[in-house]
C-alpha distance (Angstrom), angle and dihedral (degrees) to the residues before:
residue distance angle dihedral
M1 . . .
N2 3.76 . .
E3 3.84 117.9 .
Y4 3.94 110.6 -135.2
H5 3.74 121.0 -147.7
D6 3.87 99.0 -156.8
T7 3.82 104.1 166.1
Y8 3.85 96.1 174.6
S9 3.83 133.0 46.8
P10 3.90 113.0 -116.9
I11 3.76 116.2 -91.9
T12 3.85 113.9 -97.4
S13 3.81 128.0 -121.5
S14 3.88 91.2 -118.0
A15 3.83 89.5 56.0
L16 3.81 91.3 47.0
S17 3.86 87.3 54.7
Q18 3.73 91.6 61.8
I19 3.82 94.8 57.0
P20 3.87 109.5 112.5
A21 3.77 116.5 -99.4
S22 3.82 90.6 -136.3
M23 3.86 88.5 62.3
K24 3.80 95.3 42.0
A25 3.84 86.6 58.9
E26 3.79 94.5 61.2
N27 3.78 125.6 86.2
R28 3.87 94.6 -134.1
W29 3.91 101.3 103.4
V30 3.78 126.7 129.7
P31 3.74 125.4 -177.0
W32 3.91 117.7 -132.5
G33 3.80 137.6 -169.7
G34 3.74 144.1 165.2
D35 3.85 112.5 29.6
K36 3.83 92.2 -4.0
V37 3.81 93.9 -66.4
P38 3.88 115.7 161.9
V39 3.73 116.6 -122.3
N40 3.82 129.0 -147.4
G41 3.83 101.8 -132.7
N42 3.79 89.7 -173.3
M43 3.82 97.4 59.7
K44 3.74 129.6 63.5
R45 3.91 134.4 -178.3
G46 3.75 120.4 -175.8
G47 3.77 91.3 -8.2
K48 3.74 93.7 -57.2
F49 3.78 131.4 103.4
L50 3.83 119.9 -113.2
G51 3.73 135.5 -141.6
A52 3.78 121.4 -79.2
D53 3.74 141.7 -143.7
A54 3.78 93.6 -129.9
T55 3.94 92.5 -163.9
D56 3.81 87.5 62.0
P57 3.84 110.8 89.3
R58 3.82 92.0 -148.5
S59 3.80 87.0 72.5
W60 3.94 94.2 51.6
M61 3.79 121.2 96.0
P62 3.83 139.8 173.7
Y63 3.81 120.9 -73.7
E64 3.74 94.5 -110.0
K65 3.68 92.2 54.5
A66 3.72 96.5 46.5
V67 3.87 91.6 48.5
G68 3.96 88.9 49.8
L69 3.81 89.3 59.4
I70 3.77 95.2 59.7
G71 3.83 108.7 119.2
Q72 3.83 92.7 24.3
E73 3.91 119.3 130.9
C74 3.77 121.8 -105.8
L75 3.72 138.4 -175.1
V76 3.81 119.2 -155.1
R77 3.83 125.6 161.8
N78 3.74 92.2 -9.7
E79 3.88 90.8 -55.9
F80 3.84 123.7 120.0
F81 3.87 119.0 -145.5
H82 3.80 142.1 141.7
V83 3.75 129.6 -108.1
A84 3.87 106.0 -95.8
G85 3.66 103.8 177.5
I86 3.73 150.9 -32.0
A87 3.79 134.8 -81.1
F88 3.92 130.5 -155.1
V89 3.78 117.7 -140.3
V90 3.77 108.8 -136.9
G91 3.81 124.3 -158.7
D92 3.82 129.1 80.7
G93 3.80 91.7 78.4
W94 3.88 95.4 -33.9
F95 3.78 119.8 104.0
C96 3.78 140.7 176.7
V97 3.83 128.4 -154.7
D98 3.85 106.2 -148.3
M99 3.79 117.6 -157.4
D100 3.74 110.9 -168.5
G101 3.75 125.7 -170.4
G102 3.85 145.4 113.9
E103 3.79 133.0 86.7
K104 3.73 94.8 -64.6
H105 3.68 91.8 65.0
G106 3.87 94.2 38.6
K107 3.73 94.0 -112.7
E108 3.76 142.3 106.2
P109 3.93 115.3 -83.7
V110 3.80 116.5 -88.7
P111 3.80 106.5 -102.4
E112 3.81 116.0 -112.6
D113 3.88 87.5 -132.1
A114 3.79 91.6 58.7
V115 3.93 90.2 49.1
H116 3.72 95.6 47.9
E117 3.82 92.7 42.8
T118 3.79 90.6 54.6
M119 3.73 92.5 46.8
D120 3.85 90.7 50.0
L121 3.79 93.3 48.7
L122 3.89 97.8 46.0
R123 3.82 101.3 25.4
T124 3.81 94.9 -160.2
Y125 3.77 136.5 117.2
T126 3.82 115.1 -46.8
E127 3.86 126.5 -175.8
T128 3.86 134.8 169.3
S129 3.79 114.8 -104.7
L130 3.73 124.6 -107.0
S131 3.73 92.2 -93.7
G132 3.84 91.4 54.5
S133 3.86 93.3 -128.3
G134 3.82 101.1 80.6
Y135 3.84 135.6 51.8
H136 3.76 137.6 -131.7
V137 3.81 123.0 -154.7
F138 3.86 113.3 -168.6
G139 3.84 125.2 -167.0
K140 3.84 145.3 133.0
S141 3.77 131.3 -106.4
D142 3.76 128.4 161.1
T143 3.92 91.2 -166.1
L144 3.76 97.2 56.6
K145 3.77 115.4 112.6
V146 3.81 120.3 177.3
E147 3.78 118.1 -156.1
T148 3.92 114.8 -129.2
G149 3.82 108.7 -104.9
Y150 3.80 93.4 17.6
E151 3.90 100.4 80.6
N152 3.81 94.2 110.4
Y153 3.83 141.5 46.0
Q154 3.78 131.9 -173.2
P155 3.92 103.8 -157.1
N156 3.87 96.8 -159.4
E157 3.84 96.2 47.7
R158 3.94 91.9 -129.8
K159 3.73 132.3 117.8
D160 3.83 89.1 -118.3
S161 3.79 94.2 47.4
Y162 3.81 118.3 122.7
E163 3.79 110.8 -106.8
L164 3.80 134.3 -134.8
E165 3.81 114.1 -151.7
L166 3.82 129.4 173.5
F167 3.77 119.3 -154.0
A168 3.87 110.6 -159.5
R169 3.84 98.9 146.2
R170 3.77 124.2 71.9
K171 3.75 109.6 -61.0
P172 3.72 133.9 138.2
V173 3.82 113.5 -118.6
I174 3.86 118.8 -167.6
L175 3.84 117.3 -129.9
S176 3.71 120.6 -142.9
G177 3.82 95.6 -175.2
N178 3.80 89.9 -136.1
R179 3.79 98.0 132.2
V180 3.69 117.5 -160.1
K181 3.91 105.4 -116.3
A182 3.81 95.1 -129.7
S183 3.97 95.1 48.3
A184 3.68 129.2 96.8
L185 3.78 118.7 -87.3
D186 3.76 94.6 -127.1
A187 3.80 138.6 39.2
V188 3.78 104.6 -110.1
D189 3.73 139.9 -171.6
C190 3.89 104.2 -88.3
G191 3.74 94.9 -172.9
S192 3.92 115.4 -172.4
A193 3.86 89.2 -9.9
A194 3.83 88.2 78.6
S195 3.89 91.3 53.5
D196 3.76 91.1 46.6
Y197 3.68 92.3 51.0
Y198 3.81 93.9 47.2
H199 3.85 92.3 50.2
S200 3.78 97.0 42.3
H201 3.88 97.7 40.9
I202 3.80 106.1 29.4
F203 3.86 119.2 10.3
T204 3.86 98.8 39.9
P205 3.81 97.7 42.1
R206 3.89 90.3 43.8
K207 3.86 90.7 49.1
R208 3.92 91.1 48.8
Q209 3.81 89.1 45.6
E210 3.79 88.8 57.3
E211 3.76 93.4 44.5
R212 3.76 90.9 52.8
R213 3.69 91.9 48.3
I214 3.88 90.8 50.5
A215 3.76 92.5 45.5
A216 3.78 90.4 54.4
M217 3.82 93.5 53.6
P218 3.84 116.4 103.9
A219 3.77 116.9 -113.3
R220 3.88 115.3 -96.1
T221 3.63 117.0 -155.2
M222 3.80 102.9 150.0
P223 3.80 120.3 103.8
V224 3.80 122.3 -100.6
D225 3.92 116.5 -108.1
A226 3.70 93.6 -134.2
D227 3.90 94.5 175.3
A228 3.71 91.8 54.4
A229 3.67 93.2 49.6
T230 3.87 93.8 48.0
Q231 3.71 90.7 50.4
M232 3.73 92.0 52.1
F233 3.84 91.8 51.1
L234 3.74 90.2 46.9
N235 3.90 89.4 54.8
C236 3.72 91.0 45.0
Y237 3.79 93.1 53.3
R238 3.82 91.7 47.3
E239 3.72 87.1 55.5
I240 3.75 90.7 54.5
L241 3.79 90.6 49.9
A242 3.80 92.4 52.2
A243 3.80 99.7 39.4
S244 3.88 104.5 41.8
D245 3.70 147.1 16.1
S246 3.77 134.2 -124.4
S247 3.79 94.8 -99.5
N248 3.80 88.4 75.3
F249 3.78 88.6 72.4
R250 3.73 136.9 69.6
R251 3.89 113.1 -120.9
D252 3.71 93.4 -103.5
Q253 3.76 91.3 50.4
W254 3.82 92.6 46.6
V255 3.80 91.1 51.1
G256 3.76 91.7 52.1
L257 3.83 91.8 45.8
V258 3.84 94.9 50.4
K259 3.83 91.1 51.7
A260 3.84 90.9 46.4
M261 3.89 90.2 51.2
R262 3.79 88.8 50.3
D263 3.79 95.4 50.0
T264 3.77 91.7 45.0
G265 3.91 92.8 55.8
I266 3.78 104.4 -99.4
P267 3.77 108.6 149.9
F268 3.87 117.4 -113.3
S269 3.65 93.5 -122.9
D270 3.84 93.0 59.3
V271 3.73 91.3 48.5
L272 3.88 90.8 48.7
D273 3.76 92.2 52.5
W274 3.76 89.5 48.7
C275 3.86 90.3 51.8
K276 3.81 91.7 50.1
R277 3.87 92.1 57.4
G278 3.84 88.7 62.8
S279 3.76 126.0 90.8
N280 3.77 91.7 -135.3
F281 3.89 95.1 58.2
K282 3.80 111.5 129.2
N283 3.78 108.0 179.3
D284 3.90 142.3 -43.8
K285 3.88 89.8 -96.9
D286 3.80 91.8 59.1
V287 3.75 90.8 56.4
E288 3.72 94.7 41.3
R289 3.92 90.2 50.6
V290 3.80 89.9 53.9
W291 3.78 92.0 44.5
N292 3.82 91.3 56.0
E293 3.76 95.7 40.2
S294 3.71 102.5 88.9
R295 3.71 128.6 65.7
G296 3.74 122.0 -119.9
P297 3.78 137.5 69.5
R298 3.81 121.9 -43.0
N299 3.88 130.6 -156.2
R300 3.70 92.4 26.1
P301 3.85 133.9 79.0
A302 3.80 114.9 -87.5
S303 3.74 123.0 -130.8
V304 3.84 118.2 -103.3
A305 3.71 90.4 -113.1
A306 3.75 92.3 55.9
L307 3.85 89.8 48.7
V308 3.75 90.8 52.3
S309 3.75 92.3 47.9
D310 3.80 90.1 54.3
A311 3.73 89.7 52.9
K312 3.72 91.7 72.3
D313 3.80 91.6 64.6
H314 3.81 107.6 36.3
G315 3.79 142.1 32.0
W316 3.82 126.4 -106.7
R317 3.74 94.5 38.0
P318 3.81 129.7 136.5
R319 3.70 115.6 -103.5
P320 3.89 136.3 175.4
D321 3.91 117.0 -102.3
Q322 3.82 100.2 -132.4
R323 3.76 91.8 -154.2
T324 3.79 97.4 54.7
G325 3.73 105.6 20.1
E326 3.74 92.2 -122.5
Y327 3.80 130.7 130.0
S328 3.76 118.0 -123.9
I329 3.87 139.3 162.6
D330 3.80 115.2 -82.4
T331 3.88 104.6 -122.2
R332 3.81 99.0 174.1
N333 3.81 89.1 114.0
K334 3.83 107.7 54.3
P335 3.92 125.9 178.8
V336 3.79 109.7 -81.9
K337 3.87 93.7 -142.8
D338 3.79 98.5 56.1
D339 3.81 122.3 11.2
H340 3.88 88.4 -174.0
H341 3.81 98.6 54.0
P342 3.77 110.1 148.4
V343 3.75 91.2 -122.8
V344 3.81 91.5 57.1
E345 3.82 90.5 50.7
M346 3.83 89.8 48.7
I347 3.76 92.4 49.5
E348 3.81 93.5 47.8
G349 3.83 89.4 55.3
I350 3.75 96.6 53.5
A351 3.86 121.6 96.0
V352 3.79 130.9 160.9
H353 3.75 118.1 -141.5
T354 3.81 103.7 -136.2
V355 3.70 99.8 169.7
T356 3.89 120.5 76.3
P357 3.87 110.9 -154.4
P358 3.70 120.2 -123.6
E359 3.88 114.7 -88.8
D360 3.86 89.6 -121.7
S361 3.73 95.3 48.5
K362 3.73 118.2 125.1
P363 3.77 114.1 -94.1
T364 3.75 120.7 -117.9
G365 3.83 122.5 -107.7
L366 3.87 132.8 62.4
P367 3.80 116.7 -26.1
S368 3.73 119.2 -114.6
A369 3.75 123.2 -104.9
Q370 3.82 92.3 -103.6
E371 3.74 92.0 52.6
D372 3.77 99.7 48.2
K373 3.78 110.8 12.4
V374 3.82 109.6 -175.2
P375 3.91 109.4 -124.6
P376 3.80 117.6 -128.9
L377 3.75 118.5 -107.0
E378 3.89 114.6 -86.2
T379 3.90 104.4 -127.4
F380 3.78 132.0 -178.5
D381 3.89 120.6 -151.8
S382 3.70 135.0 -156.3
E383 3.87 92.1 -87.7
Y384 3.88 89.0 61.8
F385 3.81 93.7 47.4
N386 3.82 93.5 46.1
N387 3.79 99.1 45.5
T388 3.85 103.0 29.6
E389 3.79 121.7 85.3
I390 3.81 106.3 -136.3
P391 3.75 110.9 -165.1
E392 3.83 117.8 -133.2
P393 3.84 114.6 -112.7
V394 3.80 111.5 -94.2
P395 3.86 111.8 -131.7
I396 3.70 119.6 -129.9
I397 3.94 88.2 -144.5
E398 3.75 115.8 18.2
R399 3.77 115.7 -104.0
I400 3.90 97.2 -5.3
L401 3.84 113.3 49.5
Y402 3.74 129.8 44.3
P403 3.92 133.5 165.1
G404 3.91 116.0 -77.3
L405 3.75 127.6 50.3
C406 3.76 122.3 -24.3
L407 3.77 126.0 -177.3
L408 3.79 129.7 -161.6
G409 3.86 117.7 -156.1
S410 3.78 118.8 -163.9
P411 3.84 142.1 148.4
A412 3.73 118.1 -103.3
K413 3.87 117.1 -81.8
M414 3.83 98.5 15.0
G415 3.87 95.7 122.5
K416 3.85 98.0 -97.6
S417 3.87 92.0 139.6
Y418 3.89 86.2 54.3
M419 3.65 90.2 51.8
M420 3.95 92.2 48.5
L421 3.83 89.9 50.8
Q422 3.90 89.4 48.6
L423 3.78 89.8 49.2
A424 3.78 92.2 48.5
V425 3.74 91.8 50.7
A426 3.86 91.3 48.3
V427 3.72 96.0 51.4
A428 3.77 93.2 44.0
T429 3.92 93.4 50.1
G430 3.75 100.9 30.4
E431 3.83 94.9 -124.7
S432 3.76 117.4 137.0
F433 3.86 124.1 -82.9
L434 3.84 116.3 -142.6
G435 3.75 89.3 -20.8
F436 3.87 94.9 -54.0
A437 3.79 120.3 118.0
V438 3.78 118.5 -111.5
K439 3.93 102.6 -127.8
R440 3.92 95.5 -176.8
P441 3.79 115.6 33.0
G442 3.76 115.4 -176.8
S443 3.76 144.2 121.0
V444 3.85 122.1 -28.2
L445 3.81 132.3 -157.6
Y446 3.70 110.3 -157.1
L447 3.82 115.0 -165.2
D448 3.82 104.8 -161.9
L449 3.81 94.0 -179.4
Q450 3.67 94.4 168.7
G451 3.81 97.6 39.6
T452 3.81 139.4 80.8
K453 3.81 133.3 -138.3
A454 3.81 93.7 -108.7
R455 3.93 90.2 52.0
T456 3.83 91.3 50.7
K457 3.83 91.7 50.9
K458 3.78 91.4 46.5
R459 3.76 92.6 49.2
L460 3.87 91.2 48.3
S461 3.85 91.0 53.1
S462 3.88 93.8 46.0
M463 3.78 87.6 53.3
G464 3.73 92.6 54.2
Y465 3.73 101.3 -101.1
M466 3.71 114.7 128.3
T467 3.89 94.5 -171.2
M468 3.73 135.2 21.1
P469 3.81 108.1 -97.7
P470 3.83 114.8 -123.1
G471 3.63 120.6 -101.1
I472 3.89 96.8 50.8
S473 3.77 121.5 109.0
V474 3.71 117.6 -170.3
A475 3.77 128.5 -162.5
Y476 3.85 131.0 -178.1
R477 3.78 101.2 -167.5
A478 3.81 132.3 43.9
R479 3.85 137.8 163.5
N480 3.75 118.1 -107.0
T481 3.77 125.5 -110.8
D482 3.90 90.4 -92.2
T483 3.83 96.0 55.4
G484 3.82 108.1 37.9
F485 3.94 112.4 -58.6
L486 3.81 94.4 130.9
Q487 3.69 91.2 49.7
Q488 3.71 90.1 51.6
I489 3.81 90.0 54.0
E490 3.77 91.2 49.0
Q491 3.74 90.0 53.1
W492 3.77 94.5 51.6
I493 3.83 90.4 47.0
S494 3.78 92.7 52.3
N495 3.92 92.9 47.7
A496 3.84 98.2 41.2
K497 3.68 125.5 92.3
N498 3.88 112.1 -120.4
P499 3.98 93.5 -16.2
T500 3.84 109.0 -151.6
L501 3.74 111.2 154.0
V502 3.88 137.5 33.7
I503 3.90 114.4 -173.8
V504 3.83 117.7 -166.9
D505 3.74 111.6 -166.6
M506 3.02 104.2 -155.4
V507 3.82 117.1 14.4
Q508 3.87 90.9 -164.4
Q509 3.77 89.6 66.2
I510 3.76 92.7 63.2
K511 3.62 102.3 37.6
G512 3.83 116.1 117.3
S513 3.85 121.5 -136.7
Q514 3.75 125.2 -75.3
R515 3.74 111.8 -112.4
K516 3.85 123.6 -123.2
T517 3.81 92.5 -112.9
E518 3.89 94.5 48.8
D519 3.64 132.9 89.2
A520 3.82 120.0 -146.6
Y521 3.81 92.9 -96.2
S522 3.78 92.8 51.9
A523 3.76 93.5 46.7
D524 3.93 94.9 48.3
N525 3.76 88.7 47.5
R526 3.85 94.6 51.5
I527 3.86 94.0 42.4
L528 3.98 96.7 47.5
E529 3.88 100.6 33.5
P530 3.93 90.6 74.4
L531 3.85 87.4 53.5
H532 3.75 90.1 52.9
D533 3.83 90.2 48.3
I534 3.74 91.8 51.7
G535 3.83 90.4 53.3
T536 3.70 93.2 47.9
K537 3.89 96.0 43.3
H538 3.93 93.5 51.2
N539 3.84 95.8 31.5
I540 3.81 90.9 -122.7
S541 3.76 133.1 123.8
V542 3.82 119.0 -109.8
F543 3.83 101.5 -160.6
G544 3.89 115.8 -165.5
V545 3.88 126.1 -169.2
M546 3.83 118.6 -145.8
H547 3.77 137.4 171.0
T548 3.76 127.5 -112.0
R549 3.71 126.9 -131.1
K550 3.80 117.3 -87.9
G551 3.75 109.7 -109.2
N552 3.72 145.9 133.5
S553 3.81 106.0 -43.2
K554 3.91 91.3 -163.6
V555 3.86 92.0 63.8
K556 3.83 117.6 69.6
P557 3.77 110.0 -138.3
E558 3.87 116.0 -120.2
D559 3.65 89.5 -126.1
P560 3.87 111.1 20.2
F561 3.87 92.5 -166.5
N562 3.81 90.0 65.4
E563 3.84 87.7 66.6
I564 3.78 93.2 73.3
I565 3.92 107.5 115.5
G566 3.79 109.5 -109.7
S567 3.88 134.1 36.3
I568 3.76 126.4 -38.1
A569 3.75 87.3 -105.2
Q570 3.66 89.1 85.6
F571 3.76 95.0 61.3
G572 3.75 89.5 41.0
V573 3.89 92.6 57.9
A574 3.71 94.0 45.1
D575 3.82 120.8 97.0
C576 3.91 90.1 -163.3
A577 3.77 130.4 22.2
W578 3.76 128.6 -171.4
M579 3.77 126.4 -169.7
I580 3.96 131.4 -164.8
L581 3.76 112.7 -152.8
G582 3.84 128.8 176.4
K583 3.68 141.9 70.9
R584 3.90 122.4 -51.6
D585 3.89 94.2 -132.1
E586 3.81 93.3 53.1
N587 3.88 126.0 79.4
K588 3.69 95.6 -147.8
K589 3.87 118.4 75.2
Q590 3.73 140.9 159.7
L591 3.83 120.3 -103.5
S592 3.83 111.8 -165.2
V593 3.83 118.0 -168.8
I594 3.77 130.8 -174.2
C595 3.81 126.2 175.5
R596 3.82 131.0 -179.8
D597 3.76 92.9 -140.5
C598 3.91 97.9 48.2
D599 3.69 120.1 84.2
D600 3.89 95.1 -150.6
G601 3.82 94.2 84.3
Q602 3.71 116.8 -147.8
Q603 3.72 112.8 -5.9
D604 3.78 123.2 -157.0
F605 3.81 116.6 -158.5
E606 3.75 132.1 -177.2
A607 3.80 103.7 -126.9
V608 3.77 124.2 -168.4
F609 3.77 122.0 -155.8
K610 3.77 107.9 -163.1
D611 3.81 133.6 146.8
H612 3.92 86.5 9.3
R613 3.85 90.9 -63.5
W614 3.73 130.8 106.4
N615 3.88 122.1 -136.6
I616 3.80 131.1 169.3
S617 3.81 121.2 -130.7
G618 3.88 93.0 -165.5
T619 3.76 138.8 -77.9
I620 3.78 118.1 -42.4
E621 3.75 89.2 -116.4
E622 3.79 94.1 52.9
I623 3.83 92.8 45.8
E624 3.90 90.3 48.3
E625 3.72 91.2 48.2
C626 3.97 91.6 48.9
K627 3.86 89.1 48.5
A628 3.92 91.4 46.9
V629 3.87 89.7 50.4
T630 3.81 92.3 48.9
E631 3.81 92.6 49.4
Y632 3.79 90.5 47.9
N633 3.81 93.4 50.3
N634 3.83 90.0 48.0
S635 3.84 94.8 42.9
P636 3.94 113.7 124.5
I637 3.80 85.3 -151.3
V638 3.86 93.9 57.5
F639 3.81 90.1 44.8
T640 3.86 92.2 50.7
I641 3.84 92.3 48.3
R642 3.82 91.2 51.4
E643 3.79 89.0 49.0
L644 3.80 94.4 48.7
I645 3.75 93.4 48.8
R646 3.83 90.6 51.4
E647 3.73 95.2 44.8
S648 3.86 93.0 49.9
G649 3.76 92.4 47.9
G650 3.76 95.3 -132.0
G651 3.75 113.8 14.7
W652 3.71 145.9 -22.3
L653 3.79 128.2 -123.8
G654 3.85 126.4 -161.5
T655 3.80 145.9 108.3
M656 3.88 126.4 -87.5
R657 3.83 88.2 -100.5
D658 3.81 87.8 56.2
L659 3.85 89.0 47.5
I660 3.81 91.4 51.7
R661 3.82 91.5 51.4
E662 3.92 91.2 47.6
V663 3.85 91.7 50.2
S664 3.76 89.9 49.6
Q665 3.75 94.2 50.4
K666 3.78 97.5 45.1
T667 3.89 101.5 40.5
G668 3.84 103.0 19.7
E669 3.88 88.6 -124.2
Y670 3.80 128.1 120.6
P671 3.87 103.2 -138.6
A672 3.81 104.4 -173.5
P673 3.82 135.3 11.7
S674 3.91 91.1 -134.4
P675 3.74 144.0 14.1
E676 3.86 90.4 -108.5
K677 3.83 91.5 55.0
M678 3.86 89.0 45.6
S679 3.89 90.2 52.3
F680 3.85 90.6 50.5
I681 3.89 90.0 51.0
V682 3.85 94.0 49.2
K683 3.78 91.6 46.0
N684 3.85 90.7 53.8
M685 3.82 91.2 50.8
S686 3.97 95.2 41.1
Y687 3.87 90.1 96.3
R688 3.77 92.4 58.1
L689 3.71 93.5 42.1
F690 3.76 88.9 52.8
K691 3.86 90.7 50.2
E692 3.82 88.6 51.5
G693 3.89 91.3 52.9
I694 3.84 100.4 -100.2
G695 3.74 116.0 127.8
I696 3.86 129.5 -161.9
D697 3.85 127.5 -147.9
Y698 3.84 117.7 -167.6
I699 3.92 110.3 -143.4
G700 3.78 120.5 -169.1
K701 3.83 129.6 -3.9
S702 3.83 125.0 -65.4
G703 3.84 114.5 -105.0
G704 3.83 94.7 31.9
A705 3.86 122.8 137.4
N706 3.79 92.0 -87.2
G707 3.81 97.2 23.1
R708 3.87 127.9 -119.6
R709 3.83 112.7 -49.9
Y710 3.62 123.9 -138.2
R711 3.86 127.0 -147.1
F712 3.84 116.5 -153.6
Y713 3.74 113.4 -168.0
R714 3.86 142.0 163.4
R715 3.76 109.5 -105.3
T716 3.88 116.3 -132.1
P717 3.83 121.4 -118.0
E718 3.78 89.2 -110.4
Q719 3.78 92.2 55.6
M720 3.83 92.5 46.1
S721 3.88 90.2 48.9
V722 3.83 91.2 57.0
G723 3.86 94.8 39.5
I724 3.86 98.2 -111.6
């Protein structure tokens, strides 16, 4: 009986119904099964379908035929499995934006902002990927041209960063049918929007990423030690001959390795013996043909330049490390059978130093006392504090923004970028912000690192500004903290007139990499502490925007500031912290603010985001108090108690059941379902009744035969003056 290797469940009919009609009409479908293996539905052997080269149009088929093969048996690479779904071959005008992220990919989650921004720009069919943590955006464009080597981009420049990739050449992309609710129903012709998206979100950022990396490399002027490099490669290939056989490598890797051994000076007889030990050995002529294929000298060591040139075409070749100026072995193509083969590990550990340091270079090790003398601590004693007038910090905006580092946490798509633009305009012009006075107007640097010029202008117009006020500088790209961001900020401060505020939207875009020896707390502290220092040193506010964790929006967190994505070091470093809470589809939200230099503690405001502008109705306490007073004054229970006291001439005595009956008779409303509930309501409003001058006496015990009786009476002026 055959053992089937079915990794995924078959696609459902409801998922198939979500696939765009324009794609269904194309003859570009390929079935797949097992671990995402494409299947040739036009070719069978022994009653089972075989594998396919999905880039070959001869293996394509109409949508209906591909769907009809779901569940059929397949045999590919000696493994049995069933067809689980269908894939669409992009290319020839069709494209797909692949947004990879999440734990299944070993990466951070794809930010919702990035997903919604892509959908807004392309306005075409979008679905979640098969893993559930990525996204696929399908569309058409005849003008889209993708540069070789610039198909993908990792925004955060880390190994675990989510990744954007654009497929415009022939490639099968599996469809899940899990359409994103806000996306278009069909895959449409995006026209020039696809090219604009590719250049603004993938090609240009990737190009700048490489330019920053190259600019950060130290200058290398010393000659390359070619003989030492060649000897090291020679030893490396001899280790491969001794420790492995050719069956550990795919055909393309084996071909490249044979040529590399030849160019490095390994005798043909040794290479032939090594090939014969492998299970994939064909014959002597096959090895000899590969040996004679490449140009270049044989039976003598090749130059380092020749070896580096070969690395462009074949795996397992030496290449220079652009960061260190060293030559190492290219391990991008590893053996498919065993990624942890000892030969692979040995190759990864080899590096040839090709740069000799200058003779007068500074030796490594700890510096001497003369070279780096540790300064003593600067301390301040009681005499200083008692006799020195230390001015209070002047806020930039009263009560809510002070010099130093400020962080704003908010879920995606809550209007935080509009708030930042409104803040920039307020500080630059001196007009109030959310009803608070701007105490220190000045120049503003707004780093809108996820925005565009067109979007900034559109937002300004929607907020009611016909022109950009003077004093605001906007930038859309910046280096990260590892490659010169702090120096860029210092340069702006030195050139700006009266610098006051730097807004970083988003902080994640300028964060450097976490080091191997660091935990998240240490990394966040190391990255954000210099921003705090810049703000304190220049008496300005560095304002960073961050996302919050995705959670249950119906449950308010005990401490909202703990919801900021990242470690608690971020909140600890900040001098001010703002947090936006609420639902995305509601105008009213909560803005919580806490500042070290403000005596008000945590302030919770009701913020209203309407017509693309933010306003504050008041603090949550003030609004709740106002609401409670209104409810009290309009309460049928309070009205009835007042009437009963007036009619009785001094006071009214009765049970809660009697009070329910009286309220019902006088107002026509039924105030409580039971005497117990009525007692609870009266108890809660007793403080306001007391302030109004109405006293309550409790007579008897609750739960008695007739129940506890309550006496409501009008307090005398003497009682009110002494508070009884």
